[in-house]
C-alpha positions, 0 to 999 in steps of 0.5 A: 937665695934658700928660704927661711926652714920653718923650725927657724920661724920664731914663736908667736910671743916673740914676735910680737914682743919684738913688734911693741917694741917698734910700736910704743918706741918708735912712736915716741921718737917722732916726739923726741925727733921734733926736739932734736929738730929745734936746736941741732941740723936735722941730717948731721944730727941724724948722721950721729945717731946712727953711726954713734948707735951701729958703734955700741953695737959692733963694741956689744957683738965684739965684747959678747964675743959674737966674732961671726956677727962682726965678720960680713961677707961682701953680700951682706955687706952690698944688702946691708948698704942698700937697706940703710940708705933706703931706710935710713938715708931716706926714710929717717932722715927726710923725716928728719927734715920734714919735722922741721915744719910738720908737727911730730903726730902728724909725720907719724899720721903721714909715715902710716900709707907705709903699708898700703905703699909696700901691699902695692909693690908686693903686687907689681912684683907679683905676690898675691893679696889676700882680699882680707889685708887690701880690706885693712890696709885701706881702711886704715890709710882712710883713717889716716886720711880723716886725720890728715886732710883737716890740717892740708885743708887749713893749709898749717902744713907747709906743703915742702915739709908734708912731701918729705915725709911722704917721700920718707915712706915710699923709701921707707917702703921700698927698703922694708920690701927689699930687705926681704931678698937682698943678702943679710947677716943672721945676728940681728944686732949684726945686720942693724949695725951694718945697716946703721953704719952705711945708711949713718955716714950717708946721711952724714956725707950728705949733710956736709954736701949741704952744708949743714955744719955753716948753719948751726952752732954747737952752743945753741944747742939746748939742753932738750934735744940733746937729751932727745938725741941721746934718746933716740941713740938708746931705744930708737936706733939700738933697741928698736931698730933691732925688734923692727930688723929681727921681725921683718927676718921672722914675721910676714911684712904686712903684719911687722910695717902694722907699726906704722898704724901704731905709732900715730896713736902713739905720737897723737897721746904724747904730743898731747901731753907733753907740746899741748897739742889738742886732740879732735873728735876727727883724731879720734874717729881715724886712731880708731879706724887705724885700730880695726885695720891693724887688726884686721891685717894681723887676722887675715896673715895669721890666718894664712899663715902655713903651719910649720912644715908645710912648706915642705909640701907644697908644691914650688913654682917656676921661681922657687917660692912654695906656690901655695902661698896666697899671701906672698909673704913668704914669697920673697926670700928670707935672707939666711 
């Protein structure tokens, strides 16, 4: 797979615009998920969410005559399918299951371990990680610990639900990492739609296999759950997921992964405003640590990003990647 050319890199303002959408919208989806699973089956509703979103996305591509985005190669379907299963079935599906017992704010806080998992994956696969990035991730992880340890000690949340969300974070981290290595459509909408159609279909199949269709009645669905599902389809899936997919293709992974630190802050604020969840001193301390960690990671990654044209002069390693990249952020193949 070829390395992305310097002139394909997006301007900083576009990267930040995409990240801000992911920061805010995905921070709010934890609350929406919590409302959905109160009266709707978690896996089937997640499957419907992503399949409907994929149908809308492909319809948009067809109406705008972007036919190239509708013609995916076999490699692109396989890559999109793998990423979609890891992100949506393993990631989103387990969050949906876990939030039946875990408060939305706490779920977002647990997911914040994802950047640490991504750094571990990068290290396992031989990438060199800058000291500033490692320190930032550790500080963020410590902030998450400050937030969740009191909950665990108090025993107020079921362990199985928390474990599901931890595994969800791991699955999402693996999917995010391998999205840099597999072939994905260049069109962000096509990439999002392909991932969602495969991931959503997988959620529906697994939901049917575990018998979720036998545990609910449509008449029991609350208006709040239906509205929340609609919000997840439009904002969580179509808008924010597309922004996330685009950001993964145009920004260092460590910077994109900072959304997992910002989302909990948004989730806590919404939990307090909408569900009247209490905010303790430990939450404020943990949130402050998380914000510091995000600033440190972004600053480190920004300083280490080579300027346009630097890759042309960089020595190439035996693996075909620029040997001067200290972070390893560009040492994974970008699908083109």
